C-alpha positions as CSV (number, residue, x, y, z in Angstrom):
1,M,10.4,-18.7,-1.7
2,K,9.1,-20.4,-4.6
3,K,5.7,-19.2,-6.2
4,L,3.0,-21.0,-4.4
5,K,-0.3,-22.7,-5.5
6,L,-3.3,-21.5,-3.4
7,T,-6.8,-22.1,-3.3
8,K,-9.3,-20.6,-1.4
9,K,-12.1,-23.0,0.1
10,G,-14.4,-21.5,2.2
11,Q,-12.8,-20.1,5.5
12,W,-9.6,-22.2,4.6
13,L,-6.8,-21.3,2.5
14,E,-5.2,-24.7,1.0
15,I,-1.6,-24.3,0.3
16,N,0.1,-27.4,-2.3
17,V,3.1,-27.9,-0.4
18,P,6.3,-27.2,-2.2
19,G,9.4,-29.2,-2.4
20,D,11.6,-26.8,-0.5
21,W,8.9,-27.0,2.7
22,E,9.6,-30.9,2.7
23,N,11.0,-32.4,6.4
24,Q,9.9,-28.8,8.0
25,S,7.3,-28.5,10.3
26,I,4.1,-26.8,10.1
27,E,5.3,-24.2,12.9
28,E,8.9,-23.6,11.3
29,I,6.9,-22.6,8.0
30,L,4.4,-20.4,9.6
31,K,7.3,-18.7,11.5
32,S,10.0,-18.8,8.7
33,A,8.3,-18.8,5.3
34,Y,6.0,-16.5,6.7
35,Q,7.0,-14.7,9.5
36,T,3.6,-14.9,11.2
37,P,3.2,-12.4,13.9
38,K,2.8,-14.1,17.5
39,A,-0.4,-12.9,17.9
40,L,-2.2,-14.5,14.7
41,L,-0.1,-17.4,15.8
42,H,-1.8,-17.6,19.0
43,Q,-5.3,-17.1,17.3
44,L,-4.7,-20.0,14.9
45,R,-3.4,-22.2,17.5
46,M,-6.2,-21.4,20.0
47,S,-8.9,-21.5,17.3
48,K,-7.4,-24.8,15.7
49,G,-7.0,-23.2,12.5
50,V,-4.4,-25.0,11.0
51,H,-4.9,-28.5,9.4
52,L,-3.1,-31.0,7.1
53,N,-4.5,-32.7,4.6
54,G,-7.7,-31.7,6.2
55,E,-7.2,-33.0,9.8
56,Q,-6.0,-31.3,12.8
57,V,-2.3,-32.2,13.5
58,Q,0.3,-31.3,15.8
59,W,2.3,-28.2,14.4
60,S,5.4,-30.2,14.8
61,T,4.4,-32.5,12.3
62,K,7.0,-32.8,9.2
63,L,5.7,-31.7,5.7
64,S,5.9,-33.7,2.7
65,K,6.0,-32.5,-1.1
66,K,2.0,-34.0,-1.7
67,D,0.8,-32.6,1.5
68,K,-2.1,-29.8,1.5
69,L,-1.4,-27.3,4.3
70,Q,-5.0,-25.3,5.3
71,I,-4.9,-22.1,7.5
72,Q,-8.2,-20.8,8.4
73,L,-7.9,-17.3,7.0
74,F,-11.3,-16.1,5.8
75,I,-13.2,-15.8,9.0
76,A,-16.1,-13.4,9.0
77,E,-15.2,-10.3,10.3
78,D,-16.7,-6.7,11.0
79,Y,-15.6,-4.3,8.2
80,G,-14.8,-1.8,10.7
81,V,-16.3,0.8,8.5
82,E,-20.0,1.6,6.8
83,P,-19.8,0.0,3.3
84,Q,-20.8,2.9,0.8
85,F,-21.5,2.9,-2.5
86,I,-18.8,4.5,-4.6
87,E,-17.6,3.4,-7.8
88,I,-13.9,2.4,-7.6
89,D,-11.0,1.6,-10.3
90,I,-9.5,-1.8,-9.4
91,L,-6.0,-2.3,-10.6
92,Y,-5.1,-5.7,-9.3
93,E,-7.4,-8.0,-6.8
94,D,-7.2,-11.7,-6.0
95,D,-8.5,-13.6,-2.6
96,H,-5.9,-11.7,-0.6
97,V,-4.7,-8.4,-2.3
98,L,-6.8,-5.3,-3.5
99,I,-5.2,-2.3,-5.0
100,V,-7.3,0.5,-6.1
101,N,-6.6,3.6,-7.7
102,K,-7.6,6.5,-5.4
103,P,-9.5,9.8,-7.0
104,A,-8.5,13.2,-5.7
105,G,-10.6,14.8,-2.9
106,M,-11.0,11.5,-1.0
107,D,-9.3,10.7,2.3
108,T,-7.7,6.7,2.3
109,H,-9.9,6.0,5.6
110,P,-12.1,7.2,7.9
111,T,-10.5,9.5,10.7
112,K,-13.7,9.0,13.1
113,E,-16.3,6.6,13.8
114,G,-19.1,6.9,11.3
115,E,-17.3,8.8,8.9
116,L,-18.2,8.5,5.0
117,D,-16.9,9.0,1.7
118,T,-13.4,7.7,2.3
119,L,-11.8,4.9,-0.1
120,A,-12.4,2.4,2.7
121,N,-16.0,2.7,2.8
122,A,-16.2,2.3,-1.0
123,V,-14.0,-1.0,-0.7
124,A,-16.3,-2.2,1.9
125,F,-19.0,-1.7,-0.4
126,H,-16.9,-3.5,-3.0
127,L,-16.2,-6.6,-0.6
128,Q,-19.9,-6.6,0.6
129,M,-21.3,-7.0,-2.8
130,N,-19.1,-9.9,-3.5
131,G,-19.6,-11.6,-0.2
132,I,-16.8,-11.0,1.3
133,H,-16.8,-9.9,5.0
134,T,-13.5,-8.9,6.4
135,K,-12.0,-6.1,8.3
136,I,-10.5,-3.2,5.8
137,R,-6.9,-3.2,6.0
138,H,-5.0,-0.2,4.3
139,I,-1.3,-1.1,3.8
140,H,-0.5,2.4,3.3
141,R,-2.5,5.6,2.5
142,L,-2.3,8.6,0.2
143,D,-3.4,12.4,1.1
144,H,-6.8,13.9,0.5
145,D,-6.1,15.3,-2.8
146,T,-3.1,12.8,-3.9
147,T,-4.5,10.4,-6.4
148,G,-3.1,6.8,-7.3
149,A,-2.7,3.6,-6.1
150,V,-3.4,2.1,-2.6
151,I,-2.8,-1.4,-1.2
152,F,-5.4,-3.3,1.0
153,A,-5.0,-6.8,2.3
154,K,-8.4,-9.2,2.2
155,D,-7.0,-11.3,5.2
156,R,-4.9,-11.0,8.3
157,L,-1.7,-12.8,7.2
158,S,-1.5,-11.1,3.9
159,A,-2.1,-7.8,5.9
160,A,0.6,-8.6,8.4
161,I,3.3,-9.7,5.4
162,M,2.5,-6.4,3.6
163,D,3.2,-4.3,6.7
164,R,6.7,-6.3,6.8
165,L,7.3,-5.5,3.4
166,L,6.6,-2.0,3.8
167,L,8.6,-1.6,6.8
168,N,11.2,-3.1,5.3
169,R,11.0,-1.0,2.0
170,E,10.2,-4.3,-0.1
171,I,7.2,-2.4,-1.9
172,T,8.2,0.1,-4.5
173,R,5.8,3.2,-4.7
174,T,6.4,5.6,-8.0
175,Y,5.2,8.9,-7.9
176,L,4.9,11.4,-10.6
177,A,4.8,15.2,-9.2
178,I,4.4,18.7,-11.6
179,V,6.9,20.9,-9.6
180,H,7.2,24.6,-10.3
181,G,10.7,25.9,-12.0
182,I,12.9,24.0,-14.1
183,V,14.9,21.4,-11.9
184,K,18.4,21.6,-12.8
185,Q,19.7,18.5,-11.3
186,K,18.2,15.8,-13.6
187,S,18.4,13.0,-10.8
188,G,19.3,13.1,-7.1
189,K,18.6,12.1,-3.5
190,I,16.7,14.1,-1.0
191,D,17.9,13.2,2.6
192,A,16.0,15.6,4.9
193,P,14.6,14.6,8.2
194,I,11.1,15.9,8.7
195,G,9.3,17.1,11.8
196,R,5.9,18.9,12.6
197,D,5.7,22.7,12.0
198,R,4.6,24.2,15.5
199,H,3.5,27.2,13.7
200,H,0.4,25.3,11.7
201,P,-1.6,22.2,12.7
202,T,-1.1,20.1,9.6
203,R,2.3,21.3,8.0
204,R,5.2,19.7,8.3
205,R,8.9,20.6,7.6
206,V,12.3,19.8,7.5
207,S,13.5,20.0,10.8
208,P,17.1,18.6,12.2
209,S,15.0,16.7,15.1
210,G,12.5,15.2,12.5
211,Q,12.1,11.7,11.4
212,S,14.7,10.2,9.0
213,A,13.3,11.1,5.4
214,I,14.9,10.1,2.1
215,S,13.3,10.6,-1.5
216,Q,15.0,9.8,-4.9
217,Y,13.9,11.8,-7.9
218,Q,14.4,12.0,-11.5
219,V,13.1,14.7,-14.0
220,L,11.4,13.2,-16.8
221,T,10.5,16.5,-19.0
222,T,10.2,20.2,-18.3
223,D,7.9,22.8,-19.5
224,R,9.6,26.4,-20.0
225,N,6.5,28.0,-21.0
226,Q,4.8,27.0,-17.5
227,D,8.1,26.9,-15.9
228,T,7.3,23.5,-14.7
229,S,9.1,20.1,-14.4
230,L,7.7,16.9,-14.3
231,V,9.3,14.7,-11.6
232,E,9.1,10.9,-11.0
233,L,10.0,9.9,-7.1
234,Q,10.5,6.9,-5.2
235,L,10.4,6.9,-1.3
236,Q,12.4,5.4,0.9
237,T,10.8,6.4,4.0
238,G,6.7,7.1,4.3
239,R,6.6,10.5,6.2
240,T,3.7,12.5,6.0
241,H,3.7,15.1,3.1
242,Q,7.0,13.8,2.2
243,I,7.2,14.4,-1.3
244,R,5.4,17.9,-0.9
245,V,7.8,19.0,1.9
246,H,11.2,17.7,0.0
247,M,10.1,19.2,-3.2
248,S,9.2,22.7,-1.7
249,H,12.5,22.2,0.8
250,L,14.4,22.1,-2.9
251,G,12.7,25.3,-4.1
252,H,10.4,23.4,-6.4
253,P,7.1,23.2,-4.5
254,L,3.9,20.9,-6.2
255,V,1.9,22.7,-8.5
256,G,-1.4,23.2,-7.0
257,D,0.1,22.9,-3.4
258,V,-0.8,26.2,-1.8
259,L,0.1,24.5,1.9
260,Y,3.7,24.2,0.8
261,G,4.2,27.3,-1.8
262,G,2.8,26.0,-4.7
263,K,0.8,28.3,-7.1
264,P,-2.8,27.0,-8.0
265,L,-2.2,26.2,-11.4
266,F,-4.2,23.0,-11.1
267,N,-7.3,22.2,-8.4
268,R,-5.4,20.4,-6.2
269,Q,-1.4,19.3,-5.4
270,A,-0.4,17.6,-8.6
271,L,0.8,14.4,-7.1
272,H,-0.2,11.0,-8.3
273,A,0.9,7.4,-7.0
274,R,1.8,6.2,-10.2
275,K,3.2,2.5,-10.1
276,I,3.3,-0.3,-7.0
277,C,5.7,-3.3,-7.1
278,L,5.9,-5.8,-4.6
279,N,6.0,-9.8,-4.2
280,H,2.6,-11.3,-3.4
281,P,2.2,-11.6,0.4
282,L,1.3,-15.7,0.1
283,T,2.5,-16.9,-3.7
284,N,5.6,-14.7,-3.8
285,E,4.6,-13.9,-7.3
286,K,5.5,-10.3,-8.6
287,I,2.7,-7.7,-8.6
288,E,3.4,-4.5,-10.7
289,C,0.5,-2.1,-11.2
290,T,0.3,1.1,-13.2
291,A,-2.7,3.5,-11.9
292,P,-4.0,5.8,-14.8
293,F,-4.6,9.3,-14.3
294,L,-8.3,10.1,-13.2
295,D,-8.0,13.9,-13.4
296,L,-5.5,14.6,-16.1
297,P,-3.3,17.8,-15.5
298,P,-3.7,20.2,-18.3
299,I,0.3,21.0,-17.8
300,F,1.6,18.1,-19.6
301,N,0.2,15.5,-22.0
302,L,-0.1,12.6,-19.3
303,K,-1.8,9.3,-20.2
């Protein structure tokens, strides 16, 4: 799909129909180009939330290049969390996507009703201050003490598309970790299933009966004085504590990760979601964000 020209007009998203959509019906575009989930298609049909050139038409109507397709995406919704003023570091934002640099010591979202001090609370406040009333939809999450880039969707369709991109491994997430020891193999793939540790309520472990988990890693640099390595990782799966479990399984637990055998040389597990790459869910334009460090580990000169 080529890059599209989009305009937000109140509750409506207006799309300039591109040439490769010509002679396709509205329904075909919603189902094929955007792979809109059935539940959302039903909502849009029932609410008469799709127009063509400002008029309600049958979804079987064929599109022409000069047409303007309107989808009612920006209806007012409850945030689902309590807005709370917390300063946030925004890496990318448009009408559909928000990418935020999460600090350490903060959950991505509340785990119980009324909970505060999470990134979702901060995002809700940011949207509220900009007159945007939409449910807070995180596409993925980071552990409490892991820092870095987290994606939020600002409308129902973008959320559904990015959920699918994540499931299909079309969102690339690159992490940096400081681990104990000098990792001898400079790059490799860790293919080791992860399951719950029945002896501990929050810990995970490599287990033959666990869920498939695959991590790619590359050693960037080492520090023999500290006996540590700086490792770049990409995930092919997104299991809880995946990097922490996999590196501990290799015999190189993360610095500061006492849950998995690390020593407290740093005041948290030294893990940072450094980079996010994806195609924009609606325009197909490439988005690439690099998250700066908010609390620099003293072990390496990281910027």
